[in-house]
A tleap script that builds the chain and sets N, CA, C and O, in Angstrom:
source leaprc.protein.ff14SB
mol = sequence {
  NMET ARG LEU LYS LYS TYR THR ASP TYR ALA
  LEU ARG VAL LEU ILE PHE THR ALA ALA LYS
  ARG GLU GLY GLN LEU ALA ASN LYS LYS GLU
  ILE SER GLU VAL PHE ASN ILE SER GLU ASN
  HIE LEU GLY LYS ILE ILE HIE GLU LEU ASN
  LYS LEU GLU LEU ILE HIE THR VAL ARG GLY
  ARG SER GLY GLY ILE LYS LEU ALA HIE LYS
  PRO GLU ASP ILE ASN ILE GLY LYS VAL VAL
  ARG SER MET GLU ASP ASP PHE TYR LEU LEU
  GLU CYS PHE ASP CYS GLN THR ASN GLU CYS
  VAL ILE THR PRO ALA CYS LYS LEU ARG HIE
  VAL LEU LYS ASP ALA LEU GLN ALA PHE PHE
  GLN VAL LEU ASP GLY TYR THR LEU GLU ASP
  LEU VAL SER ASN ARG ASP GLU LEU ARG ALA
  LEU MET GLN LEU CSER
}
set mol.1.N position { -63.129 122.206 89.266 }
set mol.1.CA position { -64.472 122.989 89.030 }
set mol.1.C position { -63.667 124.030 87.639 }
set mol.1.O position { -62.534 124.450 87.403 }
set mol.2.N position { -64.822 124.090 87.077 }
set mol.2.CA position { -64.523 124.529 85.442 }
set mol.2.C position { -65.548 125.906 85.629 }
set mol.2.O position { -66.626 125.973 86.220 }
set mol.3.N position { -64.878 126.846 84.979 }
set mol.3.CA position { -65.992 128.217 84.281 }
set mol.3.C position { -66.574 127.969 82.968 }
set mol.3.O position { -65.910 127.679 81.973 }
set mol.4.N position { -67.560 128.066 82.996 }
set mol.4.CA position { -68.612 128.158 81.180 }
set mol.4.C position { -67.422 128.674 80.553 }
set mol.4.O position { -66.513 129.304 81.094 }
set mol.5.N position { -67.554 128.277 79.148 }
set mol.5.CA position { -67.028 129.024 78.230 }
set mol.5.C position { -67.402 130.683 78.090 }
set mol.5.O position { -66.626 131.580 77.758 }
set mol.6.N position { -68.878 130.802 78.460 }
set mol.6.CA position { -69.401 132.061 78.380 }
set mol.6.C position { -68.882 133.179 79.288 }
set mol.6.O position { -68.837 134.328 78.847 }
set mol.7.N position { -68.390 132.829 80.846 }
set mol.7.CA position { -67.906 133.340 81.424 }
set mol.7.C position { -66.447 133.566 81.115 }
set mol.7.O position { -66.112 134.632 81.633 }
set mol.8.N position { -65.293 132.906 80.385 }
set mol.8.CA position { -64.186 132.933 80.180 }
set mol.8.C position { -64.173 134.090 78.956 }
set mol.8.O position { -63.230 134.859 78.774 }
set mol.9.N position { -65.600 134.056 78.027 }
set mol.9.CA position { -65.340 134.809 76.470 }
set mol.9.C position { -65.875 136.510 77.202 }
set mol.9.O position { -65.577 137.599 76.711 }
set mol.10.N position { -66.595 136.317 78.288 }
set mol.10.CA position { -66.801 137.507 78.672 }
set mol.10.C position { -65.645 138.339 79.617 }
set mol.10.O position { -65.543 139.563 79.688 }
set mol.11.N position { -64.780 137.299 80.342 }
set mol.11.CA position { -63.499 137.897 80.673 }
set mol.11.C position { -62.386 138.479 79.537 }
set mol.11.O position { -61.481 139.290 79.735 }
set mol.12.N position { -62.697 137.905 78.489 }
set mol.12.CA position { -61.808 138.124 77.354 }
set mol.12.C position { -62.314 139.428 76.601 }
set mol.12.O position { -61.524 140.252 76.140 }
set mol.13.N position { -63.915 139.570 76.497 }
set mol.13.CA position { -64.163 140.716 76.008 }
set mol.13.C position { -63.450 141.763 76.965 }
set mol.13.O position { -62.675 142.616 76.532 }
set mol.14.N position { -63.770 141.628 78.258 }
set mol.14.CA position { -63.535 142.867 79.126 }
set mol.14.C position { -61.956 142.931 79.179 }
set mol.14.O position { -61.515 144.073 79.048 }
set mol.15.N position { -61.120 142.040 79.325 }
set mol.15.CA position { -59.772 142.141 79.153 }
set mol.15.C position { -59.117 143.012 77.798 }
set mol.15.O position { -58.200 143.831 77.736 }
set mol.16.N position { -60.113 142.386 76.665 }
set mol.16.CA position { -59.662 142.995 75.114 }
set mol.16.C position { -60.097 144.934 75.085 }
set mol.16.O position { -59.480 145.909 74.656 }
set mol.17.N position { -61.402 144.773 75.752 }
set mol.17.CA position { -61.947 145.950 75.831 }
set mol.17.C position { -60.904 147.321 76.697 }
set mol.17.O position { -60.778 148.473 76.282 }
set mol.18.N position { -60.297 146.750 77.924 }
set mol.18.CA position { -59.447 147.545 78.897 }
set mol.18.C position { -58.140 147.639 78.192 }
set mol.18.O position { -57.414 148.608 78.418 }
set mol.19.N position { -57.718 146.544 77.205 }
set mol.19.CA position { -56.627 147.038 76.304 }
set mol.19.C position { -56.241 147.711 75.401 }
set mol.19.O position { -55.078 147.829 75.016 }
set mol.20.N position { -57.506 148.379 74.846 }
set mol.20.CA position { -57.511 149.336 73.859 }
set mol.20.C position { -57.128 150.559 74.284 }
set mol.20.O position { -57.277 150.909 75.455 }
set mol.21.N position { -56.512 151.442 73.207 }
set mol.21.CA position { -55.882 152.691 73.981 }
set mol.21.C position { -57.112 153.783 74.296 }
set mol.21.O position { -57.879 154.123 73.395 }
set mol.22.N position { -57.209 154.226 75.465 }
set mol.22.CA position { -57.571 155.516 75.880 }
set mol.22.C position { -58.699 156.227 74.327 }
set mol.22.O position { -58.247 156.530 73.223 }
set mol.23.N position { -59.678 156.285 74.619 }
set mol.23.CA position { -61.008 156.584 73.692 }
set mol.23.C position { -61.339 155.764 72.501 }
set mol.23.O position { -62.003 156.125 71.529 }
set mol.24.N position { -60.734 154.501 72.727 }
set mol.24.CA position { -60.759 153.695 71.528 }
set mol.24.C position { -61.864 152.673 71.619 }
set mol.24.O position { -61.865 151.867 72.550 }
set mol.25.N position { -62.796 152.669 70.703 }
set mol.25.CA position { -64.049 151.474 70.826 }
set mol.25.C position { -63.431 150.084 70.715 }
set mol.25.O position { -62.296 149.973 70.252 }
set mol.26.N position { -64.158 148.962 71.139 }
set mol.26.CA position { -63.587 147.964 70.630 }
set mol.26.C position { -65.317 147.567 70.014 }
set mol.26.O position { -66.428 148.029 70.272 }
set mol.27.N position { -64.845 146.563 69.169 }
set mol.27.CA position { -66.037 146.159 68.279 }
set mol.27.C position { -65.954 144.692 68.219 }
set mol.27.O position { -64.863 144.130 68.120 }
set mol.28.N position { -67.299 143.919 68.288 }
set mol.28.CA position { -67.796 142.461 68.045 }
set mol.28.C position { -66.508 141.894 67.042 }
set mol.28.O position { -65.705 141.103 67.537 }
set mol.29.N position { -66.367 142.297 65.740 }
set mol.29.CA position { -66.028 141.842 64.713 }
set mol.29.C position { -64.650 141.520 64.899 }
set mol.29.O position { -64.217 140.487 64.389 }
set mol.30.N position { -63.601 142.575 65.832 }
set mol.30.CA position { -62.389 142.494 66.032 }
set mol.30.C position { -62.048 141.259 67.286 }
set mol.30.O position { -61.237 140.337 67.361 }
set mol.31.N position { -62.893 141.678 67.989 }
set mol.31.CA position { -62.521 140.491 68.944 }
set mol.31.C position { -63.058 139.012 68.835 }
set mol.31.O position { -62.700 138.107 69.590 }
set mol.32.N position { -64.130 138.853 67.608 }
set mol.32.CA position { -64.346 137.545 67.022 }
set mol.32.C position { -62.836 137.082 66.611 }
set mol.32.O position { -62.273 136.058 67.001 }
set mol.33.N position { -62.342 138.017 65.785 }
set mol.33.CA position { -61.079 137.716 64.641 }
set mol.33.C position { -59.964 137.277 65.698 }
set mol.33.O position { -59.373 136.214 65.508 }
set mol.34.N position { -59.632 138.156 66.926 }
set mol.34.CA position { -58.620 137.616 67.648 }
set mol.34.C position { -58.834 136.506 68.572 }
set mol.34.O position { -57.862 135.778 68.771 }
set mol.35.N position { -59.758 136.285 69.079 }
set mol.35.CA position { -60.072 135.143 69.856 }
set mol.35.C position { -60.558 133.809 69.230 }
set mol.35.O position { -60.495 132.711 69.784 }
set mol.36.N position { -61.054 134.067 67.991 }
set mol.36.CA position { -61.699 133.101 67.509 }
set mol.36.C position { -63.278 132.457 67.960 }
set mol.36.O position { -63.748 131.323 68.058 }
set mol.37.N position { -63.771 133.802 68.162 }
set mol.37.CA position { -65.071 133.012 68.594 }
set mol.37.C position { -66.349 133.742 67.663 }
set mol.37.O position { -66.293 134.854 67.138 }
set mol.38.N position { -67.127 133.096 67.636 }
set mol.38.CA position { -68.369 133.499 66.853 }
set mol.38.C position { -69.156 134.819 66.994 }
set mol.38.O position { -69.618 135.081 68.105 }
set mol.39.N position { -69.338 135.622 66.031 }
set mol.39.CA position { -69.780 137.304 66.605 }
set mol.39.C position { -71.193 137.308 67.013 }
set mol.39.O position { -71.810 138.208 67.583 }
set mol.40.N position { -71.775 135.671 66.467 }
set mol.40.CA position { -73.373 135.706 67.523 }
set mol.40.C position { -73.064 135.368 68.631 }
set mol.40.O position { -73.576 136.087 69.490 }
set mol.41.N position { -72.385 134.505 69.042 }
set mol.41.CA position { -72.163 134.578 70.482 }
set mol.41.C position { -71.831 135.381 71.241 }
set mol.41.O position { -72.457 135.483 72.296 }
set mol.42.N position { -70.674 136.269 70.947 }
set mol.42.CA position { -70.190 137.414 71.419 }
set mol.42.C position { -71.257 138.290 71.427 }
set mol.42.O position { -71.562 138.940 72.427 }
set mol.43.N position { -71.808 138.344 70.436 }
set mol.43.CA position { -73.137 139.429 70.666 }
set mol.43.C position { -74.378 139.201 71.950 }
set mol.43.O position { -75.194 140.047 72.314 }
set mol.44.N position { -74.203 137.684 72.518 }
set mol.44.CA position { -75.176 137.228 73.754 }
set mol.44.C position { -74.176 137.999 75.224 }
set mol.44.O position { -74.667 138.494 76.238 }
set mol.45.N position { -72.825 137.882 74.910 }
set mol.45.CA position { -72.224 137.844 75.722 }
set mol.45.C position { -71.783 139.583 76.148 }
set mol.45.O position { -71.381 140.036 77.219 }
set mol.46.N position { -72.002 140.139 75.082 }
set mol.46.CA position { -71.944 141.712 75.123 }
set mol.46.C position { -73.247 142.032 75.400 }
set mol.46.O position { -73.360 143.162 75.874 }
set mol.47.N position { -74.372 141.360 75.253 }
set mol.47.CA position { -75.575 142.203 75.521 }
set mol.47.C position { -75.659 141.966 76.988 }
set mol.47.O position { -76.001 142.844 77.781 }
set mol.48.N position { -75.335 140.743 77.325 }
set mol.48.CA position { -75.332 140.510 79.117 }
set mol.48.C position { -74.387 141.462 79.990 }
set mol.48.O position { -74.799 141.919 81.056 }
set mol.49.N position { -73.029 141.763 79.474 }
set mol.49.CA position { -72.235 142.523 79.944 }
set mol.49.C position { -73.147 143.857 79.901 }
set mol.49.O position { -73.519 144.265 81.001 }
set mol.50.N position { -73.517 144.524 78.849 }
set mol.50.CA position { -74.006 145.726 79.108 }
set mol.50.C position { -75.430 145.407 79.964 }
set mol.50.O position { -75.825 146.318 80.692 }
set mol.51.N position { -75.863 144.724 79.936 }
set mol.51.CA position { -77.166 144.487 81.347 }
set mol.51.C position { -76.668 144.881 82.356 }
set mol.51.O position { -77.176 145.811 82.983 }
set mol.52.N position { -74.938 143.924 82.969 }
set mol.52.CA position { -74.698 144.249 84.203 }
set mol.52.C position { -74.136 145.258 84.343 }
set mol.52.O position { -73.525 145.412 85.401 }
set mol.53.N position { -74.125 146.336 83.329 }
set mol.53.CA position { -73.688 147.998 83.517 }
set mol.53.C position { -72.037 147.329 83.955 }
set mol.53.O position { -71.450 147.418 85.033 }
set mol.54.N position { -71.584 146.631 82.623 }
set mol.54.CA position { -69.930 146.835 82.854 }
set mol.54.C position { -69.225 147.049 81.758 }
set mol.54.O position { -67.999 146.952 81.710 }
set mol.55.N position { -70.067 147.398 80.676 }
set mol.55.CA position { -69.861 148.264 79.295 }
set mol.55.C position { -70.770 148.958 79.270 }
set mol.55.O position { -71.582 149.032 80.192 }
set mol.56.N position { -70.820 149.546 78.318 }
set mol.56.CA position { -71.336 150.456 77.277 }
set mol.56.C position { -71.458 149.766 75.795 }
set mol.56.O position { -70.606 148.996 75.352 }
set mol.57.N position { -72.952 150.258 74.918 }
set mol.57.CA position { -72.581 149.958 73.604 }
set mol.57.C position { -72.733 151.414 73.082 }
set mol.57.O position { -73.273 152.302 73.742 }
set mol.58.N position { -72.315 151.547 72.094 }
set mol.58.CA position { -72.098 152.715 71.135 }
set mol.58.C position { -72.877 151.852 70.014 }
set mol.58.O position { -72.583 150.695 69.714 }
set mol.59.N position { -73.951 152.636 69.430 }
set mol.59.CA position { -74.675 152.229 67.928 }
set mol.59.C position { -74.160 152.927 66.967 }
set mol.59.O position { -73.676 154.034 67.205 }
set mol.60.N position { -74.176 152.417 65.764 }
set mol.60.CA position { -73.939 153.193 64.527 }
set mol.60.C position { -72.720 152.873 63.911 }
set mol.60.O position { -72.019 151.914 64.235 }
set mol.61.N position { -72.542 153.445 63.278 }
set mol.61.CA position { -71.341 152.909 61.762 }
set mol.61.C position { -69.896 152.853 62.864 }
set mol.61.O position { -69.204 151.848 63.028 }
set mol.62.N position { -69.724 153.902 63.388 }
set mol.62.CA position { -68.178 153.667 63.810 }
set mol.62.C position { -68.774 153.534 65.642 }
set mol.62.O position { -68.336 154.439 66.353 }
set mol.63.N position { -69.625 152.574 66.297 }
set mol.63.CA position { -69.945 152.409 67.394 }
set mol.63.C position { -68.926 151.174 67.534 }
set mol.63.O position { -68.202 150.709 66.654 }
set mol.64.N position { -69.076 150.713 69.042 }
set mol.64.CA position { -68.638 150.001 69.643 }
set mol.64.C position { -68.866 149.436 70.810 }
set mol.64.O position { -70.029 149.420 71.212 }
set mol.65.N position { -67.879 148.884 71.567 }
set mol.65.CA position { -68.344 148.819 73.079 }
set mol.65.C position { -66.955 149.649 73.794 }
set mol.65.O position { -65.798 149.705 73.377 }
set mol.66.N position { -67.452 150.133 74.786 }
set mol.66.CA position { -66.292 150.598 76.157 }
set mol.66.C position { -66.739 149.814 77.449 }
set mol.66.O position { -67.711 149.064 77.529 }
set mol.67.N position { -65.641 150.204 78.669 }
set mol.67.CA position { -65.994 150.024 79.792 }
set mol.67.C position { -66.828 150.666 80.197 }
set mol.67.O position { -66.857 151.750 79.615 }
set mol.68.N position { -67.787 150.526 81.154 }
set mol.68.CA position { -68.552 151.504 81.868 }
set mol.68.C position { -68.012 152.068 83.216 }
set mol.68.O position { -68.529 152.910 83.951 }
set mol.69.N position { -66.980 151.472 83.336 }
set mol.69.CA position { -66.117 151.978 85.022 }
set mol.69.C position { -64.662 151.678 84.645 }
set mol.69.O position { -64.313 150.789 83.868 }
set mol.70.N position { -63.862 152.530 85.292 }
set mol.70.CA position { -62.055 152.379 85.273 }
set mol.70.C position { -62.151 150.868 85.389 }
set mol.70.O position { -62.977 150.212 86.023 }
set mol.71.N position { -61.208 150.485 84.699 }
set mol.71.CA position { -60.504 148.900 84.818 }
set mol.71.C position { -60.503 148.168 86.522 }
set mol.71.O position { -60.967 147.074 86.844 }
set mol.72.N position { -59.747 149.304 87.504 }
set mol.72.CA position { -59.481 148.917 88.778 }
set mol.72.C position { -60.829 149.265 89.522 }
set mol.72.O position { -60.875 149.174 90.749 }
set mol.73.N position { -61.902 149.654 88.803 }
set mol.73.CA position { -63.337 149.311 89.962 }
set mol.73.C position { -64.298 148.390 89.386 }
set mol.73.O position { -65.475 148.402 89.747 }
set mol.74.N position { -63.676 147.274 88.156 }
set mol.74.CA position { -64.366 146.388 88.073 }
set mol.74.C position { -63.657 144.879 88.361 }
set mol.74.O position { -62.706 144.417 87.731 }
set mol.75.N position { -64.350 144.260 89.441 }
set mol.75.CA position { -63.698 143.107 90.274 }
set mol.75.C position { -64.210 142.147 89.707 }
set mol.75.O position { -65.353 141.992 89.276 }
set mol.76.N position { -62.972 141.221 89.713 }
set mol.76.CA position { -63.224 139.885 88.943 }
set mol.76.C position { -64.009 138.761 89.526 }
set mol.76.O position { -64.564 137.848 88.915 }
set mol.77.N position { -63.964 138.973 90.786 }
set mol.77.CA position { -64.993 137.898 91.579 }
set mol.77.C position { -66.433 138.097 90.922 }
set mol.77.O position { -67.181 137.333 90.311 }
set mol.78.N position { -66.525 139.601 91.344 }
set mol.78.CA position { -67.846 140.043 91.091 }
set mol.78.C position { -68.136 139.373 89.500 }
set mol.78.O position { -68.934 138.443 89.375 }
set mol.79.N position { -67.590 139.802 88.621 }
set mol.79.CA position { -68.041 139.470 87.315 }
set mol.79.C position { -68.034 138.170 87.271 }
set mol.79.O position { -69.242 137.946 87.186 }
set mol.80.N position { -67.324 136.772 87.270 }
set mol.80.CA position { -67.480 135.664 87.546 }
set mol.80.C position { -68.845 135.248 88.583 }
set mol.80.O position { -69.522 134.248 88.348 }
set mol.81.N position { -69.032 135.859 89.354 }
set mol.81.CA position { -70.358 135.425 90.134 }
set mol.81.C position { -71.501 135.819 89.163 }
set mol.81.O position { -72.544 135.167 89.113 }
set mol.82.N position { -71.315 136.688 88.551 }
set mol.82.CA position { -72.773 137.499 87.107 }
set mol.82.C position { -72.513 136.399 86.312 }
set mol.82.O position { -73.567 135.865 85.966 }
set mol.83.N position { -71.732 135.963 85.975 }
set mol.83.CA position { -71.497 135.164 84.701 }
set mol.83.C position { -72.230 133.542 84.687 }
set mol.83.O position { -72.905 133.081 83.767 }
set mol.84.N position { -71.918 132.938 85.835 }
set mol.84.CA position { -71.946 131.566 86.048 }
set mol.84.C position { -73.416 131.619 86.931 }
set mol.84.O position { -73.789 132.400 87.807 }
set mol.85.N position { -74.094 130.406 86.287 }
set mol.85.CA position { -75.398 130.107 87.188 }
set mol.85.C position { -75.422 129.523 88.202 }
set mol.85.O position { -76.495 129.649 88.792 }
set mol.86.N position { -74.649 128.880 88.719 }
set mol.86.CA position { -74.720 128.194 89.755 }
set mol.86.C position { -73.153 127.565 90.473 }
set mol.86.O position { -72.270 127.442 89.624 }
set mol.87.N position { -72.882 127.300 91.442 }
set mol.87.CA position { -71.642 127.058 91.898 }
set mol.87.C position { -71.779 125.712 92.558 }
set mol.87.O position { -70.980 125.481 93.465 }
set mol.88.N position { -72.742 124.705 92.224 }
set mol.88.CA position { -72.820 123.616 92.916 }
set mol.88.C position { -72.093 122.339 92.467 }
set mol.88.O position { -72.598 121.514 91.706 }
set mol.89.N position { -70.549 122.222 93.139 }
set mol.89.CA position { -69.615 121.326 92.971 }
set mol.89.C position { -70.296 119.853 92.923 }
set mol.89.O position { -70.061 119.156 91.936 }
set mol.90.N position { -71.140 119.352 93.965 }
set mol.90.CA position { -71.528 118.287 93.993 }
set mol.90.C position { -73.157 118.604 93.978 }
set mol.90.O position { -73.732 119.689 94.063 }
set mol.91.N position { -73.715 117.197 93.831 }
set mol.91.CA position { -75.450 116.892 94.170 }
set mol.91.C position { -75.531 117.669 95.404 }
set mol.91.O position { -76.197 118.697 95.279 }
set mol.92.N position { -75.022 117.454 96.592 }
set mol.92.CA position { -75.289 117.804 97.610 }
set mol.92.C position { -75.403 119.377 97.901 }
set mol.92.O position { -75.926 119.682 98.972 }
set mol.93.N position { -75.076 120.144 97.269 }
set mol.93.CA position { -75.081 121.658 96.933 }
set mol.93.C position { -76.367 122.282 96.703 }
set mol.93.O position { -76.684 123.412 97.076 }
set mol.94.N position { -77.087 121.454 96.055 }
set mol.94.CA position { -78.400 121.620 95.479 }
set mol.94.C position { -79.088 120.869 96.789 }
set mol.94.O position { -79.025 119.655 96.981 }
set mol.95.N position { -79.863 121.973 97.793 }
set mol.95.CA position { -80.936 121.053 98.515 }
set mol.95.C position { -82.203 120.478 97.307 }
set mol.95.O position { -82.826 119.422 97.428 }
set mol.96.N position { -82.295 121.054 96.647 }
set mol.96.CA position { -83.864 120.899 95.763 }
set mol.96.C position { -83.700 119.417 94.953 }
set mol.96.O position { -84.718 118.766 94.722 }
set mol.97.N position { -82.698 119.041 94.637 }
set mol.97.CA position { -82.196 117.733 93.692 }
set mol.97.C position { -81.319 116.834 94.708 }
set mol.97.O position { -80.889 115.793 94.210 }
set mol.98.N position { -81.025 117.056 95.918 }
set mol.98.CA position { -79.865 116.323 96.667 }
set mol.98.C position { -80.619 115.167 97.057 }
set mol.98.O position { -81.692 115.211 97.660 }
set mol.99.N position { -79.797 113.749 96.553 }
set mol.99.CA position { -81.050 112.366 97.022 }
set mol.99.C position { -79.538 111.534 97.560 }
set mol.99.O position { -79.689 110.331 97.772 }
set mol.100.N position { -78.055 112.126 97.798 }
set mol.100.CA position { -77.560 111.318 98.873 }
set mol.100.C position { -77.351 111.078 99.923 }
set mol.100.O position { -76.962 111.954 100.695 }
set mol.101.N position { -77.488 110.153 100.202 }
set mol.101.CA position { -77.964 109.354 101.585 }
set mol.101.C position { -76.999 109.916 102.698 }
set mol.101.O position { -77.465 110.179 103.806 }
set mol.102.N position { -75.613 110.110 102.411 }
set mol.102.CA position { -74.734 110.369 103.661 }
set mol.102.C position { -74.709 111.782 103.721 }
set mol.102.O position { -74.053 112.143 104.698 }
set mol.103.N position { -75.228 112.858 102.967 }
set mol.103.CA position { -75.667 113.843 103.300 }
set mol.103.C position { -75.308 114.624 104.699 }
set mol.103.O position { -74.546 115.571 104.892 }
set mol.104.N position { -76.013 113.990 105.468 }
set mol.104.CA position { -76.210 114.500 106.916 }
set mol.104.C position { -74.867 114.610 107.565 }
set mol.104.O position { -74.442 115.573 108.202 }
set mol.105.N position { -74.262 113.480 107.308 }
set mol.105.CA position { -72.900 113.231 108.221 }
set mol.105.C position { -71.541 113.026 107.085 }
set mol.105.O position { -70.727 112.107 107.173 }
set mol.106.N position { -71.526 114.152 105.982 }
set mol.106.CA position { -70.531 113.959 104.856 }
set mol.106.C position { -69.631 115.303 105.076 }
set mol.106.O position { -70.022 116.441 104.818 }
set mol.107.N position { -68.275 114.934 105.634 }
set mol.107.CA position { -67.472 116.394 105.428 }
set mol.107.C position { -67.264 116.527 104.368 }
set mol.107.O position { -66.785 117.660 104.418 }
set mol.108.N position { -67.221 116.119 102.835 }
set mol.108.CA position { -66.585 116.171 101.757 }
set mol.108.C position { -67.326 118.064 101.485 }
set mol.108.O position { -66.766 119.133 101.241 }
set mol.109.N position { -68.668 117.707 101.673 }
set mol.109.CA position { -69.308 119.039 101.180 }
set mol.109.C position { -68.917 120.310 101.759 }
set mol.109.O position { -68.694 121.306 101.070 }
set mol.110.N position { -68.822 120.274 103.220 }
set mol.110.CA position { -68.175 121.551 103.825 }
set mol.110.C position { -66.741 121.996 103.177 }
set mol.110.O position { -66.329 123.123 102.902 }
set mol.111.N position { -65.988 120.424 102.999 }
set mol.111.CA position { -64.402 120.770 102.276 }
set mol.111.C position { -64.426 121.544 101.319 }
set mol.111.O position { -63.786 122.595 101.280 }
set mol.112.N position { -65.206 121.100 100.381 }
set mol.112.CA position { -65.461 121.982 99.069 }
set mol.112.C position { -65.969 123.379 99.306 }
set mol.112.O position { -65.492 124.354 98.726 }
set mol.113.N position { -67.226 123.461 100.417 }
set mol.113.CA position { -67.830 124.817 100.381 }
set mol.113.C position { -66.536 125.772 100.500 }
set mol.113.O position { -66.344 126.754 99.783 }
set mol.114.N position { -65.530 125.243 101.706 }
set mol.114.CA position { -64.643 125.996 101.862 }
set mol.114.C position { -63.234 126.343 100.698 }
set mol.114.O position { -62.517 127.331 100.543 }
set mol.115.N position { -63.287 125.250 100.162 }
set mol.115.CA position { -62.386 125.264 98.863 }
set mol.115.C position { -63.061 126.686 97.800 }
set mol.115.O position { -62.367 127.597 97.348 }
set mol.116.N position { -64.566 126.519 97.603 }
set mol.116.CA position { -65.292 127.754 96.950 }
set mol.116.C position { -65.052 129.024 97.370 }
set mol.116.O position { -64.746 129.936 96.601 }
set mol.117.N position { -65.178 129.140 98.602 }
set mol.117.CA position { -64.931 130.523 99.311 }
set mol.117.C position { -63.464 130.923 98.874 }
set mol.117.O position { -63.226 131.902 98.167 }
set mol.118.N position { -62.731 130.262 99.255 }
set mol.118.CA position { -61.363 130.353 99.282 }
set mol.118.C position { -60.941 130.891 97.883 }
set mol.118.O position { -60.088 131.777 97.840 }
set mol.119.N position { -61.541 130.362 96.629 }
set mol.119.CA position { -61.348 130.619 95.050 }
set mol.119.C position { -61.872 131.719 94.702 }
set mol.119.O position { -61.532 132.336 93.693 }
set mol.120.N position { -63.119 132.231 95.830 }
set mol.120.CA position { -64.052 133.919 95.568 }
set mol.120.C position { -62.993 134.658 96.416 }
set mol.120.O position { -62.724 135.785 96.002 }
set mol.121.N position { -62.295 134.213 97.597 }
set mol.121.CA position { -61.500 135.511 98.030 }
set mol.121.C position { -60.439 135.540 97.144 }
set mol.121.O position { -59.819 136.595 97.273 }
set mol.122.N position { -59.989 134.833 96.320 }
set mol.122.CA position { -58.717 135.393 95.182 }
set mol.122.C position { -59.472 136.051 94.374 }
set mol.122.O position { -59.333 137.272 94.321 }
set mol.123.N position { -60.280 135.507 93.697 }
set mol.123.CA position { -61.043 136.357 92.548 }
set mol.123.C position { -61.214 137.783 93.324 }
set mol.123.O position { -60.914 138.729 92.596 }
set mol.124.N position { -61.536 138.065 94.342 }
set mol.124.CA position { -62.584 138.901 94.724 }
set mol.124.C position { -61.027 139.987 94.911 }
set mol.124.O position { -61.239 141.193 95.041 }
set mol.125.N position { -59.972 139.636 94.913 }
set mol.125.CA position { -58.580 139.913 95.518 }
set mol.125.C position { -58.025 141.242 94.337 }
set mol.125.O position { -57.285 142.205 94.537 }
set mol.126.N position { -58.946 140.658 92.746 }
set mol.126.CA position { -58.238 141.434 91.885 }
set mol.126.C position { -59.433 141.860 90.807 }
set mol.126.O position { -60.595 141.463 90.724 }
set mol.127.N position { -58.684 142.829 90.010 }
set mol.127.CA position { -59.877 143.716 89.448 }
set mol.127.C position { -59.167 143.559 87.758 }
set mol.127.O position { -58.091 143.074 87.407 }
set mol.128.N position { -60.091 144.083 87.088 }
set mol.128.CA position { -59.792 143.757 85.583 }
set mol.128.C position { -58.265 144.774 85.289 }
set mol.128.O position { -57.466 144.424 84.421 }
set mol.129.N position { -58.053 145.926 86.069 }
set mol.129.CA position { -56.751 146.483 85.989 }
set mol.129.C position { -55.474 146.010 86.103 }
set mol.129.O position { -54.444 146.234 85.467 }
set mol.130.N position { -55.932 144.808 87.711 }
set mol.130.CA position { -54.604 143.624 87.140 }
set mol.130.C position { -54.311 142.815 86.206 }
set mol.130.O position { -53.177 142.377 86.014 }
set mol.131.N position { -55.595 142.462 85.347 }
set mol.131.CA position { -55.061 141.667 84.546 }
set mol.131.C position { -54.925 142.237 83.297 }
set mol.131.O position { -54.973 141.516 82.301 }
set mol.132.N position { -54.739 143.601 83.195 }
set mol.132.CA position { -54.409 144.237 81.776 }
set mol.132.C position { -53.336 145.396 82.177 }
set mol.132.O position { -53.150 146.482 81.627 }
set mol.133.N position { -52.685 144.821 83.314 }
set mol.133.CA position { -51.167 145.796 83.604 }
set mol.133.C position { -50.103 145.720 82.748 }
set mol.133.O position { -48.999 146.264 82.786 }
set mol.134.N position { -50.713 144.793 81.800 }
set mol.134.CA position { -49.491 144.377 81.281 }
set mol.134.C position { -50.095 144.729 79.386 }
set mol.134.O position { -50.246 143.851 78.535 }
set mol.135.N position { -50.254 145.750 79.250 }
set mol.135.CA position { -51.268 146.631 78.088 }
set mol.135.C position { -50.698 146.293 77.024 }
set mol.135.O position { -51.224 145.653 76.114 }
set mol.136.N position { -49.290 146.805 77.070 }
set mol.136.CA position { -48.236 146.750 75.573 }
set mol.136.C position { -48.229 145.408 75.121 }
set mol.136.O position { -48.510 145.230 73.936 }
set mol.137.N position { -47.861 144.047 76.109 }
set mol.137.CA position { -47.911 143.052 75.369 }
set mol.137.C position { -49.109 142.141 75.050 }
set mol.137.O position { -49.234 141.292 74.167 }
set mol.138.N position { -50.263 142.696 76.361 }
set mol.138.CA position { -51.667 142.297 75.525 }
set mol.138.C position { -51.956 142.801 73.965 }
set mol.138.O position { -52.434 142.083 73.086 }
set mol.139.N position { -51.632 143.948 73.839 }
set mol.139.CA position { -51.921 144.545 72.631 }
set mol.139.C position { -50.983 143.958 71.428 }
set mol.139.O position { -51.428 143.542 70.358 }
set mol.140.N position { -49.492 144.004 71.828 }
set mol.140.CA position { -48.987 143.304 70.601 }
set mol.140.C position { -49.490 141.704 70.609 }
set mol.140.O position { -49.426 141.305 69.446 }
set mol.141.N position { -49.896 140.804 71.369 }
set mol.141.CA position { -50.173 139.547 71.079 }
set mol.141.C position { -51.556 139.787 70.203 }
set mol.141.O position { -51.650 139.059 69.215 }
set mol.142.N position { -52.835 140.878 70.478 }
set mol.142.CA position { -54.148 140.665 70.017 }
set mol.142.C position { -53.724 141.779 68.796 }
set mol.142.O position { -54.666 142.249 68.158 }
set mol.143.N position { -52.335 142.223 68.442 }
set mol.143.CA position { -52.694 142.965 66.957 }
set mol.143.C position { -53.017 144.237 67.290 }
set mol.143.O position { -53.299 144.780 66.222 }
set mol.144.N position { -53.151 145.134 68.305 }
set mol.144.CA position { -53.730 146.128 68.399 }
set mol.144.C position { -52.842 147.429 68.170 }
set mol.144.O position { -51.687 147.334 68.585 }
set mol.145.N position { -53.144 148.416 67.677 }
set mol.145.CA position { -52.384 149.642 67.371 }
set mol.145.C position { -52.388 150.421 68.829 }
set mol.145.O position { -51.828 151.511 68.948 }
savepdb mol mol.pdb
quit
């Protein structure tokens, strides 16, 4: 299974924003430079994170983004579920398009469904705070003051 770059970048935006010092806003330009992601693409991701009420945007000359909640209140499993369109690991996961003839007797679908549930069970056990508990190291790598 592979998450979309969109989800990866959304998690990076949250990590970057959570790593900022108290009261500091993150901005699209600096996130773009640190992670080498186009500002246009980041704009779409930031818009989505704002719609999901994970971040707040502050307009104006000295604007930027900040977390809408404390990092310990942002669950990683929930973020991933919100950013991904589907989790159809196999054709048979989608009843609308499944044409596999062995579906009624196939055990693979059930094994992968269990694996997917285990994947989310692990993600649900982590918050954004867990991902930024090493803020000093992250700040150094991202060259944040």
